[in-house]
N, C-alpha and C positions, 0 to 999 in steps of 0.2 A: 575405415581409414583412421589413422591416428593412434590405433592401439597396436602394441607389440605383443605377439604371441608368446606365451610363457613356455619354456622348454618343459618336456615331460619330467616328472619326478624320477629320481634315481630308483632303480629296483634294488632291493636289499635282500639277500638270501640269508636266512637266519639258521639254516640247518647246521647241525654239529657234525664233526667227523664220524661220530657214532651213528648218525642218522643223516647220511648224505642225500642230496637231491637225486632222485632216480633219473637215469639217462639211458639211452639206447643207441648204439652204433649199428645200423642195419646192414652195413656192408664192410665189416671189419676184416681185412685180409688175414690177420693174424689168427682168426678163428679156424681157418682151414688151410694152413700152409702146405706147400707142395714143393718137393725137390725129387729129381730123377736124373739118372746118368744113362746116356744112350752111347753105345759103341757100334760104329759101322762095321759090318762084317760078321757080327754075332746075331744077325737078324733081329736086332733090338728095335723094339717099338713099344708103345703102350697106347691104351685106349682110355680116353677120359670117361669116367663113370656116367651113366645115364642120369639125368637130373642135375648135372653139374656142368659148369663152364670153367675151363682152365684159363687163367690169366697168367701168361708167362712174362716175367718182368726182367729177368736177367739170364744170359747164357754165357758160359765160359767153357773153354776147352782147348783142344789143340789136335795136332796131327803130325804125321811124319810121311815123308815120300822120298823115294829114291832120288838121290842128288842128280840134278840135271833135268828132272821131270817137273811138271807143273800141275797144280790143282786147277781144274777148270771150274768146278763148283764145289763149295763147302757150305753146308747149312742144315736147315731143318725142313722137312715136309710135314704139313699139318692140314687139318680140315677147318675151314673157316666159313662164315656166311659172306657170300659174294652176290650182291643184288638180290638178297633175300633167299638164296639157295645155297646149300652146303657144296663146297668145292675144295679141291686140293690146291694148296698154296705153298709157295716156297719162300723161305727167308734165307738170304745169302749173307755170308760173313766175308769180311776182308781179313784173310790170314796174315799175320805179321811173322816174318822169318826171325827166329830166335837164334839159329846157329846150325851147325852141321855136326852130326854125331857119327863117330867111327865105331862100328860094332866089332871091328877086327876082320870082318868078311865083306861088309857093305858100308857105304856112306849114305846117311839119310839126312835130309833137311828137316828141321824141327820148326813147326809153326805154332802159334797161339792165337786164340780168339777171345774176346771179351766185349760183350755188347749189352747195353741196357736197351730194352725194347718194351713193347706193350703188344702182346699177341693174344688174340682171343681164339681158343680152340673149342669148338662146339661140343655139346653132349654127345657121347658116343664116337667122337672123332679120334683119329690116330695122329700120333706124333712119332716121326722116325728121322734118323740122321740122313743126310744127303752128301754124297761124295762122287765127283766125276774127276778123272785125271787123264793126262796124256798117255802114260804107260808106267811100267815099273810097279814097285810094291808101295802101298800106302795104307794108312789107317787114320781114323779120326774118332774122337770121343767128345761128348759135350755134356756138361751138367747144367740143367735148367732149373730155375727156381721161380716161384710165383705163389699163386693161391687158387683154390677152387671156391666158386660161389654157387649157391643154389639157383636153379632157374625153374620157373613155374612150368 
């Protein structure tokens, strides 16, 4: 009692710009960036490489549907770990109506989606677009971006 502890001395780094302090970022997403576009109706899908896990951070895209019809589901199907086992999972989007387009023969409602997310797709897993609708003509496409990380 009665003594006050001294604060630790400041640490000074004396390395020069020509001789920087070595450092290592073990999970830098910029090292393996990933972007892909999926179009529903083209049988589009892709498989995550074995030995890699895909982290999807952002999805944007949109779709069209015959005016008067509704999207019941719009999103992505992918493979994730659920309770320790790989399973098919769905990510749903809330489409925003942007307007109606007149093609001269048909009217289509145009929708957009834009969503920040964090999805983990397992090694060897598949990613594909999801579309369910009431009826009529429709299509969607999504651009996903994120990164791949090595898994042991």
